[in-house]
N, C-alpha and C positions, 0 to 999 in steps of 0.2 A: 216561603213559597212551597206549595205542595210539590214534592219531587215527582210523584206519579203524574200529576197534571203537566208538569214541565216536560217530562219525557214523552208523554202522549202528544202534547201540542207541538213539540219540536220534532216529532217522529224519531225519537231516540237520539236527538242531537243534530239531525240532518239540517234543521233550520238554522243552525249556526254556521253552516258552510257559506262562504262568500266567493265570488259575487253571486247575485241572483238566487237567494235562498228559495224563492217560490219555484224556480225552475228545478232546483235540486229536489224539492219536495215532490214535484210532478214526476221527475225521473224515478224517484224511489217508489212511486206508486205503481210503475209498470211491472216490475217483477212481483210485487205483492198481488196485483190484479191477476197476473198469469197464474200464480200459486193458488189463489182462491178459485179461479176458473178450473184449473187442472184437478183440484181436490173435489170440487162439488158442482162444476158447471155454472151456468147462468144463475140458478137459484142461490148458490152460495155467494156469488159476487153481489147479488141484490142484498142479501143479508149483510154482507160486508159494508155496502154503502150505508145502510141504515145504522149499523153498529158504529161505524166510523163517524157518522154525522152526530149521533147522540154523544159518543165519547168525546168527540172533538169540541162540541158545544160546551160540555162540562169543563174540559181542560182549558179552553180559551177563556171561559168565565173566571176560572181559578187564577189563571196567569195574568189577567188584566184587572182583577179586582183592586180598586184603589189607585189605579193608574190613569193618567191623562190619555195615554196612547191605547186606543181600543183595538189596534191591529198591528202589534209589533211584527217586524219582518221575520223574526225567528219562528213565529207560529206558522207551520206549514201543513198541519193536519187538514186544513181546509183545502189545500191543493190536492191532497191525497183523495179526499172524497170527490172532488170535482173531476179529477182524472179518472177515477173509477167509473163515474157516470158517463164520461166521454167514451169509455171503452165498452159500455153495456151493449151497444148494437153489435159489436164484434163477438162478444161472448154469447149473445143470443143466437146469432147466425151460426156460430160454431157448434153450439149445443144442439140446436134444432136440426142441423143438417149433417152433423158428424164430421165437420171440417176441422182439421188441426188449426187451432187458433193462431199458431205462429206462422202458418202459411198465409195468413191474412195480414202480413206485415205492412203493406201499404196503408191499411186502415189504422194500424197502430201509430204510424208516422202522422197520418192526418189527425187522429184523435189527440195526439200530443200537441201538434202545432196549432190546431184550432183552439184547444183548451187554453194554451198559453196566450194566444192572440186575444181571445175574449177576456181572459183574466187580467191581462195587462191593460187593454184599452177600455174595459168596463162600459160597453155601450148600454144605453137604455136601462132596463130593469137591473142589470148587474151593478151599475153605478149607484142606483137608488138603494139597493140592498146594502152596498158597502157604506153608504152614508148614514145608515141607521145608528152607527156609533156604539154597537154593543156586540156581545159574543155571537148572538144569532145572526147579525148582519155579516160578521166575519165569515161565518160558515155559508150563509145563503148566497153571497155573491159568487162563491165558487161552485155552489150547487147549480145556480142558474147558468154560469159559464160552462159547466159540464153538460147541461141540457142543450145549450146552444151548440156546443162542439159535437154532441151526439147527433143532433139534427144535421149538422154539417157532414158528419161521417156517413149517415144514411143517404144524404143528397149526393155526395160524391160517389158512393157505391152505386146508386141508381143511375147516375150519369155514366159511369164507366161501364157497368154491366148492361144497362138498357140502351145506351146510345153508342158509345165509343167502340165497344166490342163488335157491334153490328156493322159499323162503318169499316172497321179494319178487317172484318171477316173472320173473327174467331168464334 
């Protein structure tokens, strides 16, 4: 097996942590996303999403070549790209308005929880992508879960800032 592909797909071995390697992969994505955002704002995080998707698809294809299991649990690069996508609304708002991204910590919690919820339950198109049975499907189900989570983050922020804060008078 290609060692570079293995290290990429398992995010430096994080995918071998038990229990719940997908959750560990999602957690590992949080400081990485913070670093990308801090170094280059929203544009760099978008580039990181694209690069991680391309690199992850390649690494997943390498690791699963000739195997019956198209989505081994130790492959967590897909969780990283999905978690990055879930955090894009926070990065954009922070970058656009000059807000410290860490001050938006409730959004980080929501992005993490929503991404894990959608990744685990695999509703609708997430499940269809997962059932493709190939490296692209492994990556796409988490991309779609990340998009669902990002929409959830935007919705929760709109609800909080547009409704709840007005009700409680802030």
